[in-house]
N, C-alpha and C positions, 0 to 999 in steps of 0.2 A: 242244460243238457252238456255232460261232460263226455268228450270223445278223448280215448286213449289209443296209442298205437299198441297193436298186438306185440307180446314178448318176441324178441328177435329170433328165438328158436322157431315161432310160427311163421316166419316171413319166408317167401319161397327163395332157394338159393339161385343166384344168378350165375351165369357161365362167365367166365372171366375171358374177355377177348381182347387181345393185343394187336394193335395195328401198328405196322412198321411204317414210317414214311419212305415212299420212294427214293431210292437211290439216284440223285440228281446232281451230286458231286460235280463241279465244274459247268454245270448249265446255268447257274444263277451267278450274275455278276455280283459281286460283293465290293463295297468301297475299297478295301485293301487290294483288292486285284486289280481296280482301276488304277489306284495310286502307284502299284508296283509296275504297272504297264507303262506309267508316265515317268519312271525312274524315280519316284519318291519313297521314301520310307514310311512315313506317316502322313495323316491327314493334315494338310497345309490350311484348311479352311474352317479351323475349330472356331468355336463361338468366343473361346476365352484369347485376350491379348497374349501373343506368344512371340517374344524378341528374337526368336529363331526365323521368324517369318516377316520380319519389319521389311517392307518395301520402303527403303529410303528415297522417296521422290525429292526434288529439288523443295517442294513446300514443306515436307517433312523436315528436311535438313535445316532449313531456314528456321523453321519453329522451334526445333530442338536448340539451336544456336542462340537464337534471341531469348528463349526462357532461361537457359543456362546464364547467360550473360547477366540478364536482369536478377536471377536469384543470386549471382555472386555479388553483386551491388547492392543487396538488400532492398530490391524494389519489388512492389507487389505486382504480379504479371498475371493475366487471364488467357487463358486459351479457349476459343469457342468453335463449335463447329456441330454439323449434322450428326445424329446417331450413325455410328458404324464407321467413321472417318479415320480413327486411330488416335483419338484424345488420350485415351487410358493406356494405349501402348506407347504414346510419346512420353506419357508420365513415367511409365516404366523404364523407358531408355534413359531417361534423365536420371532416375535412380540409381540404375546400372552404371551409367558414366560417372555418377558422383561417389558410388560405393568403390571405384577402382582408385579413389584418391583417399588419403587421410587428412586432407584439408577441408574436407565437406562432412557434415553430418546430418542426417536427413530425418524429418518425421513426415510420415505418409498416411492420410486419412482417406481411404477408398469411400466409405460410406459415412460421412461425418455426422456426428451426433446433433440433434436439433437445438442443443441447450449450449451455451458459451460455457458453462462452468464445465459441462462434460467433454467438450472440444479441448479445453486446456488440459483436464485430465489425460485424455488420449495423447496430447501432444507430449506433455510431460512423460509420460510411460514410453511413448516411441523413443525419446530421447536419452530416459535415464534406466528405462526397466523397473521403474519404482511407481506402484500405483497409489496416487495421493487421492484423498477423498473430497470430493466437491462439499462446500458449505453451503446451505439455501440462502440465496440472495448476496453472497459475498464471494466475488470472484477475484478480488483485490490480491489476496494471499496467493492465487494461483499465477497471477501475471507477475508479482514479485518473484515468486519461485522460477519461472520461466526466465525471467530477467536475470537472476543469479545464475542459472545453467548457461545462458547466452554469455554472459562475461566470463565464466569459467572456460567456455569452448574458445572464445576470442583471444584469452590469454595464452593459450596453447596453438594458435594459429588456424582454428577450424571455423569455417562460416557454418550457420545452421541453416538449412533450408526446409520449409514447410511446404508440401505439396497437399492440395486438397482436391481429391477427385470428385465429381460430383457436386461441386461447390454451389451450383445453381439451386439446389434443393434447400439450402440453407435460409432461414428466416432473416429479414432486413437487419435485425438487432445483431444477430450472430455475425452476420458479413461484418457489420460496423466494429464489432469488437475484434475481429481478424484484421481490420484495417487499422484500427489503434495499435496492433502489436508492431506496425512498421515504425511507430515512434520510439520502440526500445532502440537505444543508441547510446554510444559513449560520446566523448567530444570530438573524437576522430573518425569514428564509423557507425553504419547502421550494423545493428545486430540481428 
């Protein structure tokens, strides 16, 4: 059995009823009103890390100082902590500090790829703006390209710093590849 709806002209007409919401202006507390009452111009409790709201506790300052010092010496450093303690905010603070100088060039990977080749492609892109293509099973040429870039930067007096946020998500073999990058050096300095 097939049932079909009657033509629209056969449907009864409905009266349009428009209901206006009651006027309750000022009776509801909106977040922006609360912030204004506290003397704030915007929400300081956003879920995204915002440098304008960095609370520089003594521990944060010490972490930033140690990480910047290690980075300038070519060392591999790790910052760990529970969710919500400000690790990404510290990374962004370090990036901000380094961008204020012309002696440091940074590559920042927020959600690093799970493959060393693609990780290298992203690092090279961050440093040069040029997207190279990974080759299946052969990452040596990517390491050579990064080495060439590092040497060029060292010649003009710039240190290159790689920051990998969420590095705990990387497989062990990718972490080992990152560790091996610390072997890139000249006879005088780590690159």
